[in-house]
Backbone as XML, in Angstrom:
<?xml version="1.0"?>
<chain id="A" units="angstrom">
  <residue number="1" name="UNK">
    <atom name="N" x="-6.291" y="-4.856" z="30.201"/>
    <atom name="CA" x="-6.387" y="-5.011" z="28.752"/>
    <atom name="C" x="-6.151" y="-6.473" z="28.398"/>
  </residue>
  <residue number="2" name="UNK">
    <atom name="N" x="-7.043" y="-7.001" z="27.583"/>
    <atom name="CA" x="-6.842" y="-8.358" z="27.053"/>
    <atom name="C" x="-6.906" y="-8.300" z="25.532"/>
  </residue>
  <residue number="3" name="UNK">
    <atom name="N" x="-5.917" y="-8.910" z="24.911"/>
    <atom name="CA" x="-5.842" y="-8.952" z="23.456"/>
    <atom name="C" x="-5.699" y="-10.408" z="23.040"/>
  </residue>
  <residue number="4" name="UNK">
    <atom name="N" x="-6.607" y="-10.865" z="22.226"/>
    <atom name="CA" x="-6.607" y="-12.265" z="21.812"/>
    <atom name="C" x="-6.545" y="-12.362" z="20.296"/>
  </residue>
  <residue number="5" name="UNK">
    <atom name="N" x="-5.436" y="-12.878" z="19.812"/>
    <atom name="CA" x="-5.271" y="-13.076" z="18.368"/>
    <atom name="C" x="-5.727" y="-14.471" z="17.984"/>
  </residue>
  <residue number="6" name="UNK">
    <atom name="N" x="-6.258" y="-14.602" z="16.776"/>
    <atom name="CA" x="-6.695" y="-15.899" z="16.263"/>
    <atom name="C" x="-6.623" y="-15.888" z="14.743"/>
  </residue>
  <residue number="7" name="UNK">
    <atom name="N" x="-6.813" y="-17.068" z="14.163"/>
    <atom name="CA" x="-6.849" y="-17.166" z="12.710"/>
    <atom name="C" x="-5.613" y="-17.759" z="12.080"/>
  </residue>
  <residue number="8" name="UNK">
    <atom name="N" x="-4.611" y="-18.053" z="12.885"/>
    <atom name="CA" x="-3.397" y="-18.646" z="12.340"/>
    <atom name="C" x="-3.620" y="-20.078" z="11.895"/>
  </residue>
  <residue number="9" name="UNK">
    <atom name="N" x="-2.578" y="-20.637" z="11.273"/>
    <atom name="CA" x="-2.663" y="-22.012" z="10.821"/>
    <atom name="C" x="-1.529" y="-22.361" z="9.890"/>
  </residue>
  <residue number="10" name="UNK">
    <atom name="N" x="-1.667" y="-23.509" z="9.256"/>
    <atom name="CA" x="-0.679" y="-23.979" z="8.296"/>
    <atom name="C" x="-1.178" y="-23.670" z="6.877"/>
  </residue>
  <residue number="11" name="UNK">
    <atom name="N" x="-0.327" y="-23.045" z="6.097"/>
    <atom name="CA" x="-0.704" y="-22.669" z="4.739"/>
    <atom name="C" x="0.481" y="-22.886" z="3.813"/>
  </residue>
  <residue number="12" name="UNK">
    <atom name="N" x="0.206" y="-23.198" z="2.569"/>
    <atom name="CA" x="1.278" y="-23.378" z="1.596"/>
    <atom name="C" x="1.804" y="-22.037" z="1.105"/>
  </residue>
  <residue number="13" name="UNK">
    <atom name="N" x="3.031" y="-21.990" z="0.662"/>
    <atom name="CA" x="3.557" y="-20.750" z="0.077"/>
    <atom name="C" x="2.637" y="-20.236" z="-1.025"/>
  </residue>
  <residue number="14" name="UNK">
    <atom name="N" x="2.422" y="-18.927" z="-1.008"/>
    <atom name="CA" x="1.496" y="-18.315" z="-1.957"/>
    <atom name="C" x="0.072" y="-18.245" z="-1.448"/>
  </residue>
  <residue number="15" name="UNK">
    <atom name="N" x="-0.190" y="-18.882" z="-0.327"/>
    <atom name="CA" x="-1.534" y="-18.908" z="0.232"/>
    <atom name="C" x="-1.883" y="-17.650" z="1.016"/>
  </residue>
  <residue number="16" name="UNK">
    <atom name="N" x="-3.077" y="-17.675" z="1.603"/>
    <atom name="CA" x="-3.587" y="-16.518" z="2.336"/>
    <atom name="C" x="-4.154" y="-16.933" z="3.689"/>
  </residue>
  <residue number="17" name="UNK">
    <atom name="N" x="-4.119" y="-16.003" z="4.605"/>
    <atom name="CA" x="-4.748" y="-16.163" z="5.918"/>
    <atom name="C" x="-5.265" y="-14.802" z="6.374"/>
  </residue>
  <residue number="18" name="UNK">
    <atom name="N" x="-6.278" y="-14.849" z="7.236"/>
    <atom name="CA" x="-6.780" y="-13.627" z="7.851"/>
    <atom name="C" x="-6.736" y="-13.782" z="9.361"/>
  </residue>
  <residue number="19" name="UNK">
    <atom name="N" x="-5.961" y="-12.942" z="10.000"/>
    <atom name="CA" x="-5.861" y="-12.947" z="11.454"/>
    <atom name="C" x="-6.828" y="-11.928" z="12.047"/>
  </residue>
  <residue number="20" name="UNK">
    <atom name="N" x="-7.315" y="-12.232" z="13.237"/>
    <atom name="CA" x="-8.171" y="-11.314" z="13.979"/>
    <atom name="C" x="-7.586" y="-11.090" z="15.361"/>
  </residue>
  <residue number="21" name="UNK">
    <atom name="N" x="-7.869" y="-9.932" z="15.922"/>
    <atom name="CA" x="-7.460" y="-9.612" z="17.290"/>
    <atom name="C" x="-8.626" y="-8.918" z="17.968"/>
  </residue>
  <residue number="22" name="UNK">
    <atom name="N" x="-9.142" y="-9.549" z="18.999"/>
    <atom name="CA" x="-10.246" y="-8.965" z="19.757"/>
    <atom name="C" x="-9.705" y="-8.375" z="21.046"/>
  </residue>
  <residue number="23" name="UNK">
    <atom name="N" x="-10.065" y="-7.133" z="21.327"/>
    <atom name="CA" x="-9.621" y="-6.443" z="22.536"/>
    <atom name="C" x="-10.767" y="-6.341" z="23.526"/>
  </residue>
  <residue number="24" name="UNK">
    <atom name="N" x="-10.432" y="-6.483" z="24.793"/>
    <atom name="CA" x="-11.418" y="-6.313" z="25.855"/>
    <atom name="C" x="-10.751" y="-5.635" z="27.040"/>
  </residue>
  <residue number="25" name="UNK">
    <atom name="N" x="-11.583" y="-5.032" z="27.880"/>
    <atom name="CA" x="-11.054" y="-4.372" z="29.064"/>
    <atom name="C" x="-10.341" y="-3.071" z="28.776"/>
  </residue>
  <residue number="26" name="UNK">
    <atom name="N" x="-10.633" y="-2.485" z="27.621"/>
    <atom name="CA" x="-9.969" y="-1.251" z="27.227"/>
    <atom name="C" x="-10.855" y="-0.490" z="26.252"/>
  </residue>
  <residue number="27" name="UNK">
    <atom name="N" x="-10.574" y="0.791" z="26.115"/>
    <atom name="CA" x="-11.255" y="1.583" z="25.101"/>
    <atom name="C" x="-10.505" y="1.389" z="23.795"/>
  </residue>
  <residue number="28" name="UNK">
    <atom name="N" x="-11.007" y="0.489" z="22.981"/>
    <atom name="CA" x="-10.286" y="0.055" z="21.783"/>
    <atom name="C" x="-10.069" y="1.203" z="20.810"/>
  </residue>
  <residue number="29" name="UNK">
    <atom name="N" x="-11.058" y="2.051" z="20.666"/>
    <atom name="CA" x="-11.024" y="3.054" z="19.606"/>
    <atom name="C" x="-10.128" y="4.248" z="19.907"/>
  </residue>
  <residue number="30" name="UNK">
    <atom name="N" x="-9.504" y="4.302" z="21.079"/>
    <atom name="CA" x="-8.712" y="5.481" z="21.415"/>
    <atom name="C" x="-7.228" y="5.329" z="21.115"/>
  </residue>
  <residue number="31" name="UNK">
    <atom name="N" x="-6.836" y="4.178" z="20.557"/>
    <atom name="CA" x="-5.404" y="3.922" z="20.367"/>
    <atom name="C" x="-5.099" y="3.321" z="19.013"/>
  </residue>
  <residue number="32" name="UNK">
    <atom name="N" x="-3.895" y="3.650" z="18.529"/>
    <atom name="CA" x="-3.356" y="2.900" z="17.408"/>
    <atom name="C" x="-3.148" y="1.455" z="17.846"/>
  </residue>
  <residue number="33" name="UNK">
    <atom name="N" x="-3.203" y="0.547" z="16.888"/>
    <atom name="CA" x="-2.987" y="-0.872" z="17.165"/>
    <atom name="C" x="-1.932" y="-1.410" z="16.211"/>
  </residue>
  <residue number="34" name="UNK">
    <atom name="N" x="-1.248" y="-2.417" z="16.670"/>
    <atom name="CA" x="-0.101" y="-2.940" z="15.934"/>
    <atom name="C" x="-0.136" y="-4.458" z="15.859"/>
  </residue>
  <residue number="35" name="UNK">
    <atom name="N" x="0.328" y="-4.972" z="14.735"/>
    <atom name="CA" x="0.635" y="-6.407" z="14.605"/>
    <atom name="C" x="2.163" y="-6.550" z="14.631"/>
  </residue>
  <residue number="36" name="UNK">
    <atom name="N" x="2.620" y="-7.555" z="15.327"/>
    <atom name="CA" x="4.042" y="-7.896" z="15.356"/>
    <atom name="C" x="4.151" y="-9.414" z="15.289"/>
  </residue>
  <residue number="37" name="UNK">
    <atom name="N" x="5.344" y="-9.894" z="15.010"/>
    <atom name="CA" x="5.544" y="-11.335" z="14.957"/>
    <atom name="C" x="6.888" y="-11.697" z="15.576"/>
  </residue>
  <residue number="38" name="UNK">
    <atom name="N" x="6.986" y="-12.945" z="15.961"/>
    <atom name="CA" x="8.216" y="-13.391" z="16.608"/>
    <atom name="C" x="8.471" y="-14.856" z="16.283"/>
  </residue>
  <residue number="39" name="UNK">
    <atom name="N" x="9.711" y="-15.122" z="15.939"/>
    <atom name="CA" x="10.191" y="-16.473" z="15.706"/>
    <atom name="C" x="10.940" y="-16.912" z="16.950"/>
  </residue>
  <residue number="40" name="UNK">
    <atom name="N" x="10.767" y="-18.148" z="17.408"/>
    <atom name="CA" x="11.485" y="-18.602" z="18.608"/>
    <atom name="C" x="12.984" y="-18.334" z="18.499"/>
  </residue>
  <residue number="41" name="UNK">
    <atom name="N" x="13.527" y="-17.748" z="19.545"/>
    <atom name="CA" x="14.955" y="-17.460" z="19.578"/>
    <atom name="C" x="15.338" y="-16.137" z="18.958"/>
  </residue>
  <residue number="42" name="UNK">
    <atom name="N" x="14.349" y="-15.424" z="18.395"/>
    <atom name="CA" x="14.623" y="-14.127" z="17.791"/>
    <atom name="C" x="13.756" y="-13.050" z="18.439"/>
  </residue>
  <residue number="43" name="UNK">
    <atom name="N" x="14.112" y="-11.824" z="18.193"/>
    <atom name="CA" x="13.361" y="-10.717" z="18.754"/>
    <atom name="C" x="12.054" y="-10.474" z="18.025"/>
  </residue>
  <residue number="44" name="UNK">
    <atom name="N" x="11.214" y="-9.678" z="18.651"/>
    <atom name="CA" x="9.934" y="-9.339" z="18.047"/>
    <atom name="C" x="10.152" y="-8.433" z="16.843"/>
  </residue>
  <residue number="45" name="UNK">
    <atom name="N" x="9.391" y="-8.696" z="15.788"/>
    <atom name="CA" x="9.480" y="-7.898" z="14.576"/>
    <atom name="C" x="8.158" y="-7.170" z="14.344"/>
  </residue>
  <residue number="46" name="UNK">
    <atom name="N" x="8.238" y="-5.873" z="14.197"/>
    <atom name="CA" x="7.057" y="-5.080" z="13.892"/>
    <atom name="C" x="6.582" y="-5.402" z="12.480"/>
  </residue>
  <residue number="47" name="UNK">
    <atom name="N" x="5.258" y="-5.524" z="12.313"/>
    <atom name="CA" x="4.677" y="-5.863" z="11.018"/>
    <atom name="C" x="3.873" y="-4.691" z="10.442"/>
  </residue>
  <residue number="48" name="UNK">
    <atom name="N" x="2.923" y="-4.180" z="11.233"/>
    <atom name="CA" x="2.061" y="-3.119" z="10.718"/>
    <atom name="C" x="1.367" y="-2.406" z="11.865"/>
  </residue>
  <residue number="49" name="UNK">
    <atom name="N" x="0.998" y="-1.155" z="11.614"/>
    <atom name="CA" x="0.278" y="-0.337" z="12.591"/>
    <atom name="C" x="-0.868" y="0.383" z="11.914"/>
  </residue>
  <residue number="50" name="UNK">
    <atom name="N" x="-1.960" y="0.528" z="12.650"/>
    <atom name="CA" x="-3.119" y="1.273" z="12.134"/>
    <atom name="C" x="-3.524" y="2.322" z="13.164"/>
  </residue>
  <residue number="51" name="UNK">
    <atom name="N" x="-3.794" y="3.519" z="12.678"/>
    <atom name="CA" x="-4.209" y="4.605" z="13.558"/>
    <atom name="C" x="-5.547" y="4.279" z="14.228"/>
  </residue>
  <residue number="52" name="UNK">
    <atom name="N" x="-5.862" y="5.015" z="15.286"/>
    <atom name="CA" x="-7.053" y="4.726" z="16.091"/>
    <atom name="C" x="-8.335" y="4.757" z="15.262"/>
  </residue>
  <residue number="53" name="UNK">
    <atom name="N" x="-8.412" y="5.672" z="14.305"/>
    <atom name="CA" x="-9.617" y="5.781" z="13.490"/>
    <atom name="C" x="-9.480" y="5.065" z="12.146"/>
  </residue>
  <residue number="54" name="UNK">
    <atom name="N" x="-8.387" y="4.380" z="11.966"/>
    <atom name="CA" x="-8.155" y="3.631" z="10.731"/>
    <atom name="C" x="-7.742" y="4.477" z="9.556"/>
  </residue>
  <residue number="55" name="UNK">
    <atom name="N" x="-7.467" y="5.761" z="9.797"/>
    <atom name="CA" x="-7.189" y="6.677" z="8.688"/>
    <atom name="C" x="-5.809" y="6.483" z="8.072"/>
  </residue>
  <residue number="56" name="UNK">
    <atom name="N" x="-4.921" y="5.851" z="8.812"/>
    <atom name="CA" x="-3.574" y="5.648" z="8.285"/>
    <atom name="C" x="-3.051" y="4.277" z="8.688"/>
  </residue>
  <residue number="57" name="UNK">
    <atom name="N" x="-2.333" y="3.662" z="7.753"/>
    <atom name="CA" x="-1.715" y="2.375" z="8.014"/>
    <atom name="C" x="-0.256" y="2.431" z="7.601"/>
  </residue>
  <residue number="58" name="UNK">
    <atom name="N" x="0.566" y="1.692" z="8.315"/>
    <atom name="CA" x="2.005" y="1.666" z="8.063"/>
    <atom name="C" x="2.448" y="0.216" z="8.081"/>
  </residue>
  <residue number="59" name="UNK">
    <atom name="N" x="3.341" y="-0.119" z="7.156"/>
    <atom name="CA" x="3.786" y="-1.509" z="7.034"/>
    <atom name="C" x="5.307" y="-1.612" z="7.017"/>
  </residue>
  <residue number="60" name="UNK">
    <atom name="N" x="5.799" y="-2.738" z="7.504"/>
    <atom name="CA" x="7.220" y="-3.003" z="7.345"/>
    <atom name="C" x="7.484" y="-3.343" z="5.877"/>
  </residue>
  <residue number="61" name="UNK">
    <atom name="N" x="8.699" y="-3.114" z="5.458"/>
    <atom name="CA" x="9.036" y="-3.386" z="4.061"/>
    <atom name="C" x="8.849" y="-4.856" z="3.711"/>
  </residue>
  <residue number="62" name="UNK">
    <atom name="N" x="9.025" y="-5.722" z="4.681"/>
    <atom name="CA" x="8.950" y="-7.160" z="4.414"/>
    <atom name="C" x="7.542" y="-7.642" z="4.085"/>
  </residue>
  <residue number="63" name="UNK">
    <atom name="N" x="6.522" y="-6.867" z="4.448"/>
    <atom name="CA" x="5.143" y="-7.304" z="4.200"/>
    <atom name="C" x="4.361" y="-6.335" z="3.317"/>
  </residue>
  <residue number="64" name="UNK">
    <atom name="N" x="4.942" y="-5.206" z="3.020"/>
    <atom name="CA" x="4.238" y="-4.180" z="2.248"/>
    <atom name="C" x="3.807" y="-4.746" z="0.889"/>
  </residue>
  <residue number="65" name="UNK">
    <atom name="N" x="2.553" y="-4.495" z="0.549"/>
    <atom name="CA" x="2.022" y="-4.997" z="-0.712"/>
    <atom name="C" x="1.402" y="-6.378" z="-0.611"/>
  </residue>
  <residue number="66" name="UNK">
    <atom name="N" x="1.669" y="-7.079" z="0.482"/>
    <atom name="CA" x="1.115" y="-8.430" z="0.664"/>
    <atom name="C" x="0.136" y="-8.504" z="1.833"/>
  </residue>
  <residue number="67" name="UNK">
    <atom name="N" x="0.356" y="-7.708" z="2.857"/>
    <atom name="CA" x="-0.484" y="-7.716" z="4.046"/>
    <atom name="C" x="-1.319" y="-6.435" z="4.095"/>
  </residue>
  <residue number="68" name="UNK">
    <atom name="N" x="-2.530" y="-6.562" z="4.665"/>
    <atom name="CA" x="-3.397" y="-5.410" z="4.863"/>
    <atom name="C" x="-3.933" y="-5.421" z="6.284"/>
  </residue>
  <residue number="69" name="UNK">
    <atom name="N" x="-3.689" y="-4.328" z="7.001"/>
    <atom name="CA" x="-4.186" y="-4.182" z="8.363"/>
    <atom name="C" x="-5.469" y="-3.360" z="8.323"/>
  </residue>
  <residue number="70" name="UNK">
    <atom name="N" x="-6.432" y="-3.736" z="9.144"/>
    <atom name="CA" x="-7.685" y="-2.990" z="9.213"/>
    <atom name="C" x="-8.278" y="-3.154" z="10.609"/>
  </residue>
  <residue number="71" name="UNK">
    <atom name="N" x="-9.310" y="-2.396" z="10.902"/>
    <atom name="CA" x="-9.945" y="-2.499" z="12.212"/>
    <atom name="C" x="-11.413" y="-2.156" z="12.103"/>
  </residue>
  <residue number="72" name="UNK">
    <atom name="N" x="-12.190" y="-2.700" z="13.038"/>
    <atom name="CA" x="-13.609" y="-2.376" z="13.171"/>
    <atom name="C" x="-13.817" y="-1.959" z="14.620"/>
  </residue>
  <residue number="73" name="UNK">
    <atom name="N" x="-13.869" y="-0.667" z="14.850"/>
    <atom name="CA" x="-13.980" y="-0.178" z="16.222"/>
    <atom name="C" x="-15.323" y="-0.521" z="16.862"/>
  </residue>
  <residue number="74" name="UNK">
    <atom name="N" x="-16.325" y="-0.810" z="16.053"/>
    <atom name="CA" x="-17.626" y="-1.202" z="16.613"/>
    <atom name="C" x="-17.581" y="-2.622" z="17.186"/>
  </residue>
  <residue number="75" name="UNK">
    <atom name="N" x="-16.575" y="-3.388" z="16.755"/>
    <atom name="CA" x="-16.432" y="-4.767" z="17.226"/>
    <atom name="C" x="-15.184" y="-4.968" z="18.075"/>
  </residue>
  <residue number="76" name="UNK">
    <atom name="N" x="-14.482" y="-3.876" z="18.378"/>
    <atom name="CA" x="-13.231" y="-3.973" z="19.154"/>
    <atom name="C" x="-12.277" y="-4.998" z="18.533"/>
  </residue>
  <residue number="77" name="UNK">
    <atom name="N" x="-12.208" y="-4.994" z="17.227"/>
    <atom name="CA" x="-11.449" y="-6.018" z="16.523"/>
    <atom name="C" x="-10.537" y="-5.408" z="15.471"/>
  </residue>
  <residue number="78" name="UNK">
    <atom name="N" x="-9.335" y="-5.979" z="15.380"/>
    <atom name="CA" x="-8.372" y="-5.598" z="14.362"/>
    <atom name="C" x="-8.082" y="-6.837" z="13.519"/>
  </residue>
  <residue number="79" name="UNK">
    <atom name="N" x="-7.728" y="-6.606" z="12.267"/>
    <atom name="CA" x="-7.495" y="-7.712" z="11.343"/>
    <atom name="C" x="-6.135" y="-7.564" z="10.652"/>
  </residue>
  <residue number="80" name="UNK">
    <atom name="N" x="-5.638" y="-8.695" z="10.171"/>
    <atom name="CA" x="-4.468" y="-8.687" z="9.310"/>
    <atom name="C" x="-4.732" y="-9.676" z="8.183"/>
  </residue>
  <residue number="81" name="UNK">
    <atom name="N" x="-4.954" y="-9.143" z="6.999"/>
    <atom name="CA" x="-5.157" y="-9.956" z="5.810"/>
    <atom name="C" x="-3.784" y="-10.209" z="5.206"/>
  </residue>
  <residue number="82" name="UNK">
    <atom name="N" x="-3.425" y="-11.489" z="5.081"/>
    <atom name="CA" x="-2.092" y="-11.842" z="4.590"/>
    <atom name="C" x="-2.228" y="-12.633" z="3.293"/>
  </residue>
  <residue number="83" name="UNK">
    <atom name="N" x="-1.582" y="-12.149" z="2.256"/>
    <atom name="CA" x="-1.626" y="-12.815" z="0.955"/>
    <atom name="C" x="-0.213" y="-13.108" z="0.484"/>
  </residue>
  <residue number="84" name="UNK">
    <atom name="N" x="-0.109" y="-14.004" z="-0.495"/>
    <atom name="CA" x="1.186" y="-14.383" z="-1.057"/>
    <atom name="C" x="2.179" y="-14.712" z="0.063"/>
  </residue>
  <residue number="85" name="UNK">
    <atom name="N" x="1.748" y="-15.544" z="0.963"/>
    <atom name="CA" x="2.579" y="-15.879" z="2.116"/>
    <atom name="C" x="3.838" y="-16.626" z="1.706"/>
  </residue>
  <residue number="86" name="UNK">
    <atom name="N" x="4.907" y="-16.356" z="2.452"/>
    <atom name="CA" x="6.216" y="-16.953" z="2.177"/>
    <atom name="C" x="6.685" y="-17.716" z="3.415"/>
  </residue>
  <residue number="87" name="UNK">
    <atom name="N" x="7.576" y="-18.674" z="3.246"/>
    <atom name="CA" x="8.080" y="-19.413" z="4.416"/>
    <atom name="C" x="8.666" y="-18.490" z="5.488"/>
  </residue>
  <residue number="88" name="UNK">
    <atom name="N" x="9.244" y="-17.392" z="5.076"/>
    <atom name="CA" x="9.825" y="-16.466" z="6.060"/>
    <atom name="C" x="8.774" y="-15.687" z="6.844"/>
  </residue>
  <residue number="89" name="UNK">
    <atom name="N" x="7.511" y="-15.824" z="6.486"/>
    <atom name="CA" x="6.431" y="-15.236" z="7.282"/>
    <atom name="C" x="6.049" y="-16.127" z="8.472"/>
  </residue>
  <residue number="90" name="UNK">
    <atom name="N" x="6.616" y="-17.308" z="8.540"/>
    <atom name="CA" x="6.328" y="-18.219" z="9.640"/>
    <atom name="C" x="6.767" y="-17.603" z="10.964"/>
  </residue>
  <residue number="91" name="UNK">
    <atom name="N" x="5.820" y="-17.507" z="11.898"/>
    <atom name="CA" x="6.087" y="-16.883" z="13.199"/>
    <atom name="C" x="4.821" y="-16.969" z="14.051"/>
  </residue>
  <residue number="92" name="UNK">
    <atom name="N" x="4.965" y="-16.588" z="15.291"/>
    <atom name="CA" x="3.793" y="-16.334" z="16.128"/>
    <atom name="C" x="3.444" y="-14.860" z="15.959"/>
  </residue>
  <residue number="93" name="UNK">
    <atom name="N" x="2.191" y="-14.602" z="15.629"/>
    <atom name="CA" x="1.741" y="-13.234" z="15.380"/>
    <atom name="C" x="0.975" y="-12.728" z="16.598"/>
  </residue>
  <residue number="94" name="UNK">
    <atom name="N" x="1.313" y="-11.507" z="16.999"/>
    <atom name="CA" x="0.719" y="-10.883" z="18.172"/>
    <atom name="C" x="0.083" y="-9.549" z="17.796"/>
  </residue>
  <residue number="95" name="UNK">
    <atom name="N" x="-0.951" y="-9.188" z="18.542"/>
    <atom name="CA" x="-1.475" y="-7.837" z="18.434"/>
    <atom name="C" x="-1.072" y="-7.066" z="19.691"/>
  </residue>
  <residue number="96" name="UNK">
    <atom name="N" x="-0.821" y="-5.799" z="19.484"/>
    <atom name="CA" x="-0.346" y="-4.940" z="20.571"/>
    <atom name="C" x="-1.139" y="-3.644" z="20.617"/>
  </residue>
  <residue number="97" name="UNK">
    <atom name="N" x="-1.393" y="-3.207" z="21.835"/>
    <atom name="CA" x="-1.898" y="-1.864" z="22.078"/>
    <atom name="C" x="-0.852" y="-1.179" z="22.942"/>
  </residue>
  <residue number="98" name="UNK">
    <atom name="N" x="-0.143" y="-0.257" z="22.371"/>
    <atom name="CA" x="0.998" y="0.314" z="23.062"/>
    <atom name="C" x="2.028" y="-0.775" z="23.307"/>
  </residue>
  <residue number="99" name="UNK">
    <atom name="N" x="2.396" y="-0.973" z="24.536"/>
    <atom name="CA" x="3.367" y="-2.016" z="24.878"/>
    <atom name="C" x="2.698" y="-3.283" z="25.388"/>
  </residue>
  <residue number="100" name="UNK">
    <atom name="N" x="1.383" y="-3.298" z="25.430"/>
    <atom name="CA" x="0.656" y="-4.476" z="25.899"/>
    <atom name="C" x="0.473" y="-5.462" z="24.759"/>
  </residue>
  <residue number="101" name="UNK">
    <atom name="N" x="0.958" y="-6.680" z="24.979"/>
    <atom name="CA" x="0.897" y="-7.711" z="23.956"/>
    <atom name="C" x="0.027" y="-8.859" z="24.450"/>
  </residue>
  <residue number="102" name="UNK">
    <atom name="N" x="-0.846" y="-9.291" z="23.589"/>
    <atom name="CA" x="-1.730" y="-10.385" z="23.954"/>
    <atom name="C" x="-1.169" y="-11.735" z="23.563"/>
  </residue>
  <residue number="103" name="UNK">
    <atom name="N" x="-1.995" y="-12.749" z="23.682"/>
    <atom name="CA" x="-1.616" y="-14.087" z="23.252"/>
    <atom name="C" x="-1.570" y="-14.111" z="21.732"/>
  </residue>
  <residue number="104" name="UNK">
    <atom name="N" x="-0.604" y="-14.821" z="21.214"/>
    <atom name="CA" x="-0.409" y="-14.840" z="19.780"/>
    <atom name="C" x="-1.092" y="-16.000" z="19.100"/>
  </residue>
  <residue number="105" name="UNK">
    <atom name="N" x="-0.959" y="-16.024" z="17.782"/>
    <atom name="CA" x="-1.474" y="-17.105" z="16.969"/>
    <atom name="C" x="-0.373" y="-17.534" z="16.000"/>
  </residue>
  <residue number="106" name="UNK">
    <atom name="N" x="-0.198" y="-18.845" z="15.888"/>
    <atom name="CA" x="0.899" y="-19.375" z="15.079"/>
    <atom name="C" x="0.533" y="-19.376" z="13.605"/>
  </residue>
  <residue number="107" name="UNK">
    <atom name="N" x="1.426" y="-18.858" z="12.795"/>
    <atom name="CA" x="1.297" y="-18.933" z="11.335"/>
    <atom name="C" x="2.490" y="-19.725" z="10.816"/>
  </residue>
  <residue number="108" name="UNK">
    <atom name="N" x="2.206" y="-20.784" z="10.087"/>
    <atom name="CA" x="3.255" y="-21.610" z="9.504"/>
    <atom name="C" x="3.037" y="-21.697" z="8.003"/>
  </residue>
  <residue number="109" name="UNK">
    <atom name="N" x="4.053" y="-21.292" z="7.253"/>
    <atom name="CA" x="3.991" y="-21.324" z="5.797"/>
    <atom name="C" x="4.972" y="-22.380" z="5.314"/>
  </residue>
  <residue number="110" name="UNK">
    <atom name="N" x="4.432" y="-23.466" z="4.796"/>
    <atom name="CA" x="5.280" y="-24.587" z="4.409"/>
    <atom name="C" x="4.571" y="-25.430" z="3.364"/>
  </residue>
  <residue number="111" name="UNK">
    <atom name="N" x="5.368" y="-25.974" z="2.474"/>
    <atom name="CA" x="4.821" y="-26.885" z="1.470"/>
    <atom name="C" x="4.664" y="-28.280" z="2.057"/>
  </residue>
</chain>
């Protein structure tokens, strides 16, 4: 399984970003997928999960109402739309399939 996240960058508070995660070497559509984030020196924090068919989404309280998780099973791709970003959203964002975590993408929210 290979999971590659992209789309991170530097954004001002209140700004938006859209992250993507492309999966390969696996049957993408048979599993729930998750976004998580991690700040250096701290543990991984769960952000959001989407069911295999996209019928249900779950969010952490810290991002609920600001982030939207989605997926396109025809493209083996998952997305995270992030709006109203805050400095505390700064982290490396990872996509996960089960316990498999791919390479992350850095999101920095700063004025």
